N, C-alpha and C positions, 0 to 999 in steps of 0.2 A: 923784365919788361918784354912785351911781345914784339917780335920783329915786325917792321912795317909791312913786309910782303908776305908774312905768314898767314895761312887761312884762318878765319875766325872760328871759334868753337861753336858747334851746333847747340841750339838751345837745350836739347835733351841730353847733352853729354855730361858726365859726372866728373867732378874734380878728382884727379888721381890721388890726391892727398886724403880724401874722405872716402872710406869704404862704403859700398852700397849695402842697404839692408832691405831686402825684398821678402815679404811673407806671402805665401800662397794661402788664400782664404776661400773656402767654399761659399759661393754667393748665396745659395739657398739657405745654408745654415746660418750665415750672418744675418740675412733678412728675417729669418724666423726668430732668431734671438732678439734682434732689435725691435721687431714688431711686438713680441710678447712683453718686452720691457715697457714699450710705449703703451700697450693696452693696459697693463697692470697699473701704470702711473695714472692713466685717465680714469680707470675704474675706482681705484682706491683713493686717489688724491684730488679728484676734481668733480666727477659727474654723479656719483652715487652717494646718498646720505647714509649715515650710520643709523642702524636700527635703534640704538639706545637713546640718542638725543635728537634724531631726525634731522641732523644738519650735515651739509657738505663741509669740507675743510674750510673753504673760503668764508662761509657763513659763520662757522664756529670761531674763526679767527677775528672776524669783524666784531662779534658780540664780546669776545674775550678782550680785545683791545679797547673797545669802548668802555668796558667795565674797568680796565686798568687806567683809562684816562679820566675816570670819575664822571662820566657823562650820565649821571643818574636822572630819573624823571623829575626830581624836584629842582634840578639845576637848569641853567639856560642851554639853548641849542648852540652847537658850534658848526662851523662850515663842514660840509660833507667832504670837501677836498682835504681838509686836515685829517679826517678819519681815514680816508683812502690812502693818504700819504703815510700815516703811521702804520697801517696794516701792511702796505707794500714794503716799507723800509725795514720792518722788523719781522714779519711773519710770512708774507705771501708774495714771492718774487715773480708774479705772472702778469704784471701790468695793472695800471689803475682802472682801466676800462672794465675788466672782469670783476674787480672788487666793487666798483660803483654799481654795476648791474646787479650784483648779488645784494648789495645794500638797499637798492631801490625795491627789490622784490620783498625784502623783509619789512618794508615800510607800507606797502600797498594793501589797503583793506579789502580790495576786490580780488586779491590773489590769496591772501591768508585769512583764515578764520579768526586767528588771534595774532595781529601784527606784533612784531618784536621790537621795532624801532619806531620812534615818534618823529615823523618828518615834518619839516616846516618849509613850505615852498612848493614848487611844481614837481611832484614826483610821478607825473604821468598818469595816463588812463589806459583803458583797454584799446583805445584807438590812437592815442598819441604817446610819444616817448617823453621821458622826464627832461627837465632842464639840466644843464651841465652841473658838475659837482661844485663848481665855484659859486653857483647861484642858490644852492639849497643848503639847508641846515638840518641837523639831526641830533637826537639823543636817545637813550634807551627808553623803551616803553616799560611800564610796570611789569608785564609778564616776563620780560627779559631778565629782570632781577631774580625771578624764580628759576630761570634757566641757569644762571651763573652763581646762585647762592651756595656758599660753602667751599668755594675754590681754595680759600686760605686755610682749610681744615683737612687737607690731605685726603679729599674724598675721591679723587681720580688721579691717574698717573699723568705725569708731564713728560714731554719729549722735547729735544732741542729743535730749533728752527733750522732753516736751510743752511746757515753758516755757523751754527753752534754758538751764537752770541746771545740768544734769548731762549727761554723755555716757554712752551705752550701746552695747554691741556690736550690729551688725546681725545677726550670726549667731555662734554659739559655735564654737570650733575643733573640738569633737566628735571625740575620738580613736577612737571606734567608731561604726558605722552605727546610730545610735540609732533612726531612723525604722523600720527593718526589725526591730530587736531588740525595741523596746517597742511598736510600732504607734502608732496615733492614731485619734481619732474627733472629729468636729465637724460642725456644720450651719451652713452659710453661706447667703447669699441665692442661691437657684437652684441650689445644688450642696451636696454633702456629702462627707465622707471617712470611711472605715471601714477601717482597716488593722490587720492581724493581727500579733501578736508572733512572733518567731522565736528560735532558739537562737543565742546570741552566738558560740559556737565555730564553728558551721556557717556563719553569715553572714560571719564574718571569713575563714574558709577559702575561701568563694566569692569574696569580694573580692580575696583574695590571688591566686587563680587568674586572675581577670579582669585584675589588674594585670600579671601575667606573660604573659597571653595576651589582649590587647585584643580580638581577633576571636573570642573564645570564643562558642559557641552557648548557647542556653538549656538544651538537654539537658546540656551539659557542666557548666554552673553548678548544675543541679539534682542532679548527683551529689554536690555539696557541700551544697546547700540543698534537701533533698528535700521539705520542706514546713514548715508552721508548727509552732511549739513553744509551746503555750499554758501560761500560768502555772499553771492548774488541772490540767494533765495531760489525762487522758481519751484517747479514741481517735478519730482522724480516719478516716472510712470513705470510701474512694475519693479518688483524687488528680486526677481529670479536671478538676474545678472549680478546684483549686489551680493546675494547669498553665495553665488559661485565664487565671486572674488574673495569673500570672507572665508570660504572653505579652502580654496586652492591658491589664492593670490592673483588670479587672473579672472576678468569678467568685464561686462559692459552694461551700461544702462542708458536710458533716454531721459532727457530733461526737457521740459517745456517752460516757456515763459509764463509768468502769472499775468493774465489779461482779464479785462472786463469789457462788456459792451455797454456803451453809454450814449446818451443823446447829446451830441455836440451843440447843435442848435435845435430849434423847434421842429425842423424837417430833416435833419441830418444825423445819421448814426455813425459812430466811430468805434474802433477797437483801441482801447487804451492799454498799453503795455507798461506795467510798473516794476516787473522783475524779469531779468533775462537769464538764459542758461549760463552756466559757469564759463568764463573766459570769452563771452560774446559781448561785444560793445555795440551801442546804438548806431554808430556810423556804419558798421558792417551790415547791420540789419537794413538800414535805409538803402545802402548800395545794392544789396541783393533784391530788395523790393523793386527798385528802379530797373535793375537788369531784367527781373521777371516780367515787369510790365512792358518793357521794350521788346522782349522776346515773345510776348503774348502768352506767357505761361500763367500770368496772374491777370485776373480781370475783376472789375468791380471796385477798384481802388481809385479814389478821387485825388488824394494827396497824403503826404506824410509830414508830420510836424514834430520836431523834437523840442519838448518843453522842459527838458531836464534842467534842474538847478540845484544848488547846494541846500536850499531850505526844504524843498519838497522831494528831492531825490529824482530817480528816473521816472520820466513820463513821456512816453512815445505815443502819439495819437495818429492812428491810421484812419483817414476818412473813407467812408463807404458811399459809392454812387447810389442814387435813388433807384429803387427797384431791385437791388441786389440783397441777398441774404447775408447778413454779417457772419452768421455761423458758417455758411459755405465758403465765404472769403477767408475766414480764419483757418479752415481746414486746408485751403490752398497755401496759406502762409506757413502753416506747420510743415507742409510737404516740400516747399521750394525755398524756404528761407531758414536762417538759423534760429527762428523762434522755437523750433524743435531741433535738438542737437544730441549727439551721442558722446559719451565719455567712456573711454577704454581704460580699465584699471589694470595696472601691471605693478604689483607690489614687490619691487626688487630693491633690496637694501643690503648694506654690509653687516654681516654677523661674524665676529671673530676674525675680521680682516678679509673675508671673502664674500662675494655676492650670493644672495639667496632670495628665492621667491617665497614670500611669507603670507600666510593667511592671517585672519584677525586674531585667532588665539595665539599664533606664533609671535605676532607683533606685540601683543600685550604681555606675553611671558618674557620675551627678551627685555622689554622695558621694566617689568616688575623685578626681574633678576638684577638689572642694573641699579634700580632704585634701592633695593635691599642692600646691595654692595655699597652704595653711596652712604646710606644711613649707618651701616655697620662700621665703615671706615671713619665716618664722622664721630661716631660714639667712641671708638677706640682713641681717636685723636683727643677728644675732650677728656676722656678718662685719664690719658697720659698727662695732659696739661694740669688737671686738677691734682693728680698725685704729685707732680713736680711742685706745684704751689703749696700743697699740704706739707711736703717735706721741708720747704723753706720756712713756712709758718711755724712748724714744730721747732725748728732751730732758733727762730727769733724769740719764741716764748721762753726757751731755755736761757737765752742771753739776757732777756729782760728780768727774769727771776733772779739771776746772779750777775746783775749788771756791774756791780762794784768789782767783783772778781774778774769779770771779762775785761774791764778797763785796766785793771792791774796787770793782767797777762799781756795785754797789748802794749802797755807802756814799758814793761820790762823786757820786751822783745827787741832785738837789734834791727830786724827788718820784717817786711810783710810775710815772707816765707816762714820765718821762725814763729811769728805770731799765729799764722794759720795752723802750723803743726802743733803748737802748744794748746791752741783752742780745741783741736781735734782730740788731743790726748786727755786734757783736763775734763772736758765736758762731754766726751764721747760723741763728737759731731762728725759728720761726713765732710769731705773736702768742699762740696758744694755749699753746705750750710755755713762752714767756717768762712769761706770767701764772701758769702752774702752778708755775714755779720760784720766783717771788716769794712764793707762798703756801707754799713748802716749809718743813717744820718742821726744826729743827736736828738732832733725833734721827735723821732719815733720812740724815744725812751719814756714818754709820759705815761701816766696811769691810764689815760683815755686810749692810747694806742694799744695797750695791753688788752683792754676790753674789746676793742675792735678786732684784734688778732684772735682772741678766743672765740668771738662770734663767727669770724671767718673760718676758723678751724672747724667748728661745728657744722657750718654750712657746707664746707668742702667734703666733710665726711658723709653728710647726707647725700650730696650729689654723686660722690664716688659709689656709694651703695646703690643708688638708683641706676647709674650707668652700668655697674657690674651685673645687676639684676637684668637689665635690658639685654646685655650681650649674652647672658647665660640662657636666655629663653628665646628661641627663634619666633615663637608665636607672638611675643611682645614686640619684636622687631617688625614683623609683618603688620601688626596692629598699628604701630607707629607710622609705618609707611602709608597705610590706608587713611589714618587720621590726617596726615599732612596733605594727602591728595584731596581729601574733603575740604580742607581749608583753602586750597588753591581753587577748587571748583566754586566755593562760596565767594572768593575774592574776584575771580576773573570770568566766571561763567556768565553766559548770556542765553536768552531764549532761542529755541530752534527757529531757523529762518526758512528752511526748505520743507515743503509739504511732501510727505511720502504716501503713495497710494498704490495698491495692487491693481486697481482698475484704471482704464484710460479716463482721465478727468474730463468731465463735460465743461462747458464754457461758463465762466463765472459771470454772475449778473452784476449790475452796477451798485447794488446795495441799497439800503433803506433811504439814504439821503440823495440818491441819484435816480436816474430814469428807470421805469419799470422794464421788465423783460420784453424783448421784441415780440410783436404779435405773431410772428411766424413760428414761435415756439408753442407747441400744443400745450394747452392747459389741461392736462390729464389727471385723473385721480392718482394719488400716490400715498404711501405711508412711510414715515421716517422712523427709524429705530435707533435708540441709544443703548449701547451695551454697558454692563457694569464695569468693564475695563476701559470705558471711555471712547469706544469707536462708534461712528455714526454712518449709517447707510440709508439708501432710498430704494424703495421697491415700487415700480410702476406696474399697475395692473388694473383693468376695468373693475374687477371685483374685490379690490383690496380693502374696501370698506366693509365687506362681508367676510369675516374670518372663515365661515363654513364653506365659502366658495373655493377655498384653497385646500387641496388634499392634505389629510392629516400628516402624511409622511413629509410633505413639503413644508408644513408649518413648524416641524421640530427643528430647532437649531442644534447642530452637532457640536458646536463650539461656542462658549461664552453664554452668559445669561443676560436677559434684558433688564434694563433699569427703567426705561420709559419708551413710549411710542405715541405717535399722533397721526391721525388721518387728515390729509389736506390735499392740495393740488400742487402741481409742479411750479405754478407761477404765484402761489400765495406765500405770505410771510408767516413764519412760526416764531415762537419765543423759546429761549433757553434760560431757565432759572439756575443761578449759580449759588454756591455756598456763601458768597458775600452778600446775598440778598439783592442781587442785580438781575434784571431781565435784559437779554441781548436778542436783537432781532436778526433773523437770517432767512434766506430763501433756499428751498430744497433743490433749486434748479442746477446748482453746480456741485451737488453731492454725487459720489459714485453710485451708479445705478446697478443693481443686481437683479437677476430674474426672480420672480415670485416663487418659482418651483424649487429653487436651491439657494436659500439665503445663507451666505457665509459672512459672518460679521468681521472676520479677519480681512475681508476685501475692502472694508471701509477705511475711513481716515480717522485719525485721532482728533476728537473734537477740540482738544486743547490747542493743537496746531491750527485747526481750521478757523477757530475763533480768535487765535493769537492772544490767548490769555497771558497777560504780563507776569502775573504772580502764580508760581507753581502750586501754592496752597489753595488757590481757588479752583473748585471743581464744578462741572456741569451736573446738575441733579435731576432735571426733568425737562421734557419738551411740552409746550403748551400751545393750544390753538388760540390765536389772538382774535379770531372772529367768533369764538364760542360765547354763548350767553352765560356760561357757568363761570363762577369766580375761581381765582387761583388761590390755593391755600398753601401756607408755608409754616413750618415748625422749626424751632431752634433748639440748640443744645441746652439752653437755660429754661426750656419749657414754655417759651412764648409762642403763641399761635396767631396767625393773621390771615384774613381772606381779603382779596382785592379784586375788583371787577376788571375784566380784560379791557372794557371800554375806557378805563382810566389810562391805558397805556397806548392809545392810538397815536400813530405817527411819531413815536419816540423810539429812536434806534437803540438807545442804551440808557436805561433808567433804573434807579434804585427803588425797589418796591417794598423794602423792609429795612429801615435804619436799625443797625445792630448796636447793642451795648458793647463796651470793651470786654474782650474775652469770649464773646458769643459768636456763634456761627450757625448758618442754616443747615439742618441735617436732612431735610426732605421737603419735597414740594409735590403738589398734585392739583388736579382741576376736576371739578365735579359739582353736581347739584346739591341742594340742601338735604336731600334724602340720604346722602352718603353718611357713613360713620368715619370720623377722623380717629387716628390712633397714634399714641406715643408709646415708645418702649424705652425705659431708662436703663442705665448701666447696672443698677442694683436689682434688675429683673422685674421691676414693676411695669405693668401694662395698663394704659388708660384708653378706654374706648368711649367716645362721646359723639353726640349728634353734630353734624356740620352746621345745622341750623342754629346751634347755640353760639356760633361765631358770626356776628353780623359783619358784612363787608365794610371795609374802611378805605379811605383814600390812600394813595401811594406814599404820602408823607407820614402817615400814622405809624406808631411804634408797636402795634399789635396789642394783644391782651394775654392774660394768664391762661395757659393751656393745660399744664400739668404741674402739680406740686411735687417738687423733687426733694428727696432726703439730702441731708448734708453730705457733701462729697460726691454725689452722683450727678450724672448728666444724661440728657436724652440722647440715645444712639440712633433712633429711627423715628420718622414721622411719615405718615401716608394716609390713604383713604381706602375704604372697602365699600363697594356699592351694596345696596340692600339685597337680601336674598342671594348673594353671590356665594359660590362654593369657594371659600377662601381658607387659608391656613396661616398659622403663625410659626415661624422658625426662630429658634433661639440657640445660640452657641455660647457656652460658658467657658471660662478660663480662669487662671490664676493671674492676677494683675502684676505679680512679680516675675512672671515668665516672659521671656523675650518672644516677640512675634515670630512665628515660623518654626519655633522649636518644639511645639506641642500641638498635636492635632485637636485637642480639647474634646468636649462632649456636646451633643446637639440633640434637640427633639423637635418634632413637628406635631403641632396641636391644631385641632379644628377651630375655626373662628368662632363657632357657636359656643365654645367652652368659656368665652370671656364675656361677662355681662357688661351692659352699657352703664356707665357712671356719668356723673355730672362733670362739666368742665371745671378746671382748676382744682381737681382732687388728685389723690395719689394713685388711684387705680387698684388693681389686684396683682398678686404675685403670678408671674408667668413662667418661672423656672426655679426649681429647688436646687440649691447648690449642694454638692457633695464635698467630701473632704478634699482640700487642695484647690477648691474653686471659691472665688469671692466676687466675681463680676461677669458681665456678659461681654463677649468679644464683638458680637454683632447680633442684630435682630432684624426680622423682616416680616411683614404682614401683607398678603396680597392673594391674587387668584391662584388656585391650585391647577396643576402641580407646581410646586416651587422647584427651581433649578439652581443648584449650587455650583460654584466654579472656584478654581484656584486663582492665584495671582496672575498666572499666564493665560487665564480664560478657559482652561481645560475643565471638563465637567467633573464634578465630585459627587459621590453618593451620599444621600441623606438617609436618616432612619425612616422607617415606615411611619406614615401619619397615624393619628389617633391617640397620641399621648395625652394624659390629663394636663390641665393647664398649670398645675403646681408640681408636676412630676420632675424628677431629675433626668438628665440627658443620657444618651447612649454614646460610648466612645466612637470617634470618627477614625476612618482608615487613613485619611490624608487631610491636611489643613484646608479649611474652607475660608476663602478671602472675601467672596461675594455671594449673595443670594438674590435672585430675581425671578422673573417669570419667563416662560418660553413661548415661542410663537405657536 
């Protein structure tokens, strides 16, 4: 007891009974070590995605735990709070707020190109946050099943959770390249990642090409993955920055909103925004417009109305004051508002546990290696399980064959151990087989069970042989990975949303059903070109209708061949004929414009993306002048021909002009007078030339008439027209039908058009190519103005044999594969 008058102990004094323990620590060393541990934890465990499955740890844990909870797409939604609680309690001890934020991002279709969670309730927008976890519900989306498929087959390594009470996967199997498809963003210590989404179909096509051709170049892969595909759509202007990012992992590009200029009322014009740049919300645009008007940076704007709803999607209407140019106002909006925005790409992801900056090829290779490892481990797992089952089935069959003796051995044994040993000795069974026989139910001893076991034994042996063959050949494994990727693309792929263009896009018009182009846009002569690889451009020039007014050097295209062209004006409508027998209207005013002196078709846009064709099998075949007095002629693969007057198609934005029979497709279209000659070329090398006047024009609902009589098993490859007295040629390329495309350069010949006599309609024509040994059909054919220009699948020019070959001569071997033939400027 302390005496009353003794001085109290000072707060800092130590108890004499407890010895002091003081350690001298260098502050700088301690801070450095602690900071490095913190930095590593943030980089590896929180902020950066894994390059294999494209997920951060919290996202991976969410998907894994939802899979373990059985929250499949065919089952009902459950409270989001339940999911966050399960994830936090078992796998992720960092608080429910971070878990729910990550869960929300996996749900939002405006953030991810392929959402992985199906949310029910308010999961927020670009301008507003989500509701609390207790108010929303969720379940896995179908693509998430592809991310987690096979986890029960030892396809990836597992690791303990934070308290060693549960196991979790180090990485998900990821049946598609999620990192490229959905992108990622995150800020770590001293580094950050910002990855842009892409189209699932394109990414998988690029991965399949890289699997088949491991030494493929970046340019080859970009033929399949031309650029990002943003969830919000819009237009990417210029691909130089995208290519830099694909090559080095760092780059930037600009995106513009998709807009049109429409008449809001009889006297008022407005700018209608239907798609915004990535991560830009309508409220942010409206706020910036109001700030710009207040600061007098923007002028000519009367009002802004947000008509966005769930049924029609985004629709932001910007009213223009009377007397102002809508085009000029739009340029101001691009400059001072987020209607034009930049995206900086920084592809930083974890590879082998460390951060790396990855280009497109690196990202694909890391994913492909991961997927090959997954498929290999899955195959080994299945092989082991089938071997184990076969081992048991073999033992059961032995027991059933000698069932009486087996029963006698068991009955005369004192205990299970002795019975097991005697079974192993008498019947030469393994311990596993003997134990399984001891647990056999009597109902399995029927004759029918024996038949089932023998069938199962045969099936197991076949499966084991297939799995062993798969593991023994790496090429088979790579082919299987490629095939599975193709199935995922077919199941979850969607058309491209973002338009890619090398040139700055001009302003879109309102379209055929809306108001015409503003009178302030000059209605100048123009020519529209469609290339054989599906790119479309516009050339404005006063003399564009006179080909001789353009210097010869300027008329030659150095890349790609032409499929069709049409002379028109910038404010006129033209038609596009497709392989489905449809005619689509469009205006040249919003096409990329290139100088007449240096036409580069690569600067154009893909007409498929421009027209938003929903079916990838539908192709644009020809451009036609809707104001022309000449009929439009179409030919099909089954030899049907039809001519229809352009006046039949007036004021119709999208119309079927040739109803097709099942299995038929349009192979060519053209427009011209009765003096033209129409031409069919069939796969068996027959060519039919007949007068266009022999085909009377029909209404758009008519089914056409017999054009060419085809031999059994052959189909028309080409249909077109040749003007009278034209210097034209016929190009034919022969092949062996059993040879895969792209594996043989084939043979080709170029003959003068005059070599082929005119025949009657509905006849078989004359032979246009003599097959040599190893050839049995034509790969492609073309008839048109000389000189013919051939190109490969990438649009690069290919050399053709010299013209002048006889009509029934054989071809000359080609140095490289020819994918398209057309004419040049």
